[in-house]
C-alpha positions in Angstrom: 94.0 69.1 103.6 96.3 67.4 106.0 96.7 64.3 104.0 97.5 66.0 100.5 100.6 68.2 102.7 101.7 64.4 103.4 101.1 62.9 100.3 102.8 66.3 98.6 105.6 65.4 100.7 106.4 61.7 100.1 105.8 62.5 96.4 108.6 64.7 96.5 111.7 62.7 98.6 114.3 61.3 96.0 114.3 58.1 95.1 116.1 55.2 97.2 117.9 52.3 96.7 115.5 50.4 99.4 116.3 48.1 102.5 117.4 44.7 102.3 114.4 43.3 102.9 112.8 45.0 99.6 115.4 43.8 97.6 115.1 40.2 99.0 112.2 40.0 98.2 111.3 42.0 95.2 114.5 39.5 93.8 113.8 35.7 95.0 110.1 36.7 93.3 111.6 38.0 90.1 113.6 35.2 89.6 111.7 32.9 90.4 109.1 33.8 87.8 112.3 34.2 85.1 113.3 30.9 85.2 109.8 29.4 83.8 110.1 31.1 80.9 110.4 29.0 77.5 114.0 30.5 76.1 115.7 31.1 79.5 118.8 29.0 80.4 119.7 29.2 84.1 123.6 28.3 85.1 124.2 26.7 88.8 125.3 30.0 90.0 122.0 31.5 89.2 122.5 33.3 86.0 120.5 33.3 83.9 120.2 34.1 80.1 118.2 34.1 76.8 120.4 34.5 73.7 118.5 37.1 71.4 120.6 37.2 68.7 123.8 34.5 68.3 127.4 36.4 66.7 129.9 34.6 64.9 133.0 36.5 66.2 135.4 36.0 69.0 134.4 34.8 71.9 135.9 37.1 75.2 138.6 34.9 78.3 139.3 36.3 82.0 142.0 38.2 80.2 140.0 39.9 77.5 139.1 43.4 77.2 135.8 43.8 75.7 133.6 46.9 73.9 129.4 46.8 75.3 126.3 48.3 74.3 124.7 48.1 77.4 121.2 48.9 79.0 121.6 47.8 82.5 117.9 47.6 84.7 116.5 47.0 87.7 113.8 44.5 88.3 111.5 47.3 88.8 112.4 49.4 85.5 114.8 51.5 86.6 117.4 52.1 84.1 120.5 52.7 85.7 122.3 53.0 81.7 121.7 52.8 78.8 124.8 53.4 75.7 122.3 52.1 73.1 121.3 55.7 73.4 125.1 57.5 73.5 127.5 57.2 70.2 130.0 55.5 72.9 130.1 51.9 73.9 131.3 50.7 77.5 134.9 49.4 77.2 136.2 47.3 80.3 138.6 44.2 81.2 136.7 41.3 82.2 139.0 41.2 85.7 136.8 45.3 85.9 133.5 42.7 85.7 130.7 41.9 88.0 131.5 37.9 88.6 127.8 37.9 87.1 129.0 39.3 83.7 132.6 37.4 83.7 130.5 34.1 83.6 128.0 35.3 80.9 130.4 37.3 78.4 132.4 34.0 77.6 129.1 32.5 76.5 128.6 35.3 73.4 130.8 35.3 70.8 131.1 39.0 68.9 127.8 40.7 67.4 125.7 38.3 69.6 123.1 40.1 72.3 121.8 38.4 75.5 119.6 39.7 78.2 121.4 38.6 81.1 119.6 39.0 84.4 122.2 38.3 87.3 121.3 37.8 91.0 122.5 39.6 93.8 125.6 36.9 94.1 126.8 37.4 91.7 126.6 41.6 91.4 126.9 43.8 94.7 125.1 41.2 97.0 124.0 43.0 100.3 126.4 46.0 100.3 124.9 47.6 96.6 126.7 50.5 95.1 126.2 54.0 94.9 122.8 54.8 95.2 120.8 53.3 92.4 121.7 49.9 93.3 120.0 48.7 96.7 121.4 46.0 98.9 120.2 42.1 97.3 119.4 43.8 93.3 119.2 41.4 90.8 120.5 44.0 87.6 118.8 42.7 83.7 121.7 43.7 81.5 120.7 43.3 77.5 123.6 43.7 76.2 125.5 43.6 72.2 128.7 42.4 72.7 130.1 44.9 70.0 134.5 43.6 70.4 136.8 41.2 72.4 140.4 42.3 71.9 142.9 40.2 73.7 
């Protein structure tokens, strides 16, 4: 009976961001496995990406504003954000973007869809962000570049 109560108490706890040690270990293992996939390209900074669909329009510059549809996930599959399921796109300037997207988005043309795997050094690093993105979290972006505005 006591074990059942402990189990119920544990399952009712709010999901937390995790520890830095957990984030680092999970990140290193995920990146190691992902880079071995045949269609994954890795840049010198550690950004990994796969081209899902090529586009034909303009590519963003460091001064552009972009409009995207995106699904942002943690490596365990937890969805952080998904605009593919909403009528509205995300819009932001390239200056506002995390380093991984500042590097990755200019590789795309309007209409393209890429999958970016952004290691912690190119995202929120050791501090994480909010209550969903823990320390040393790697993020996976399934992103379609809808429009570039200069």
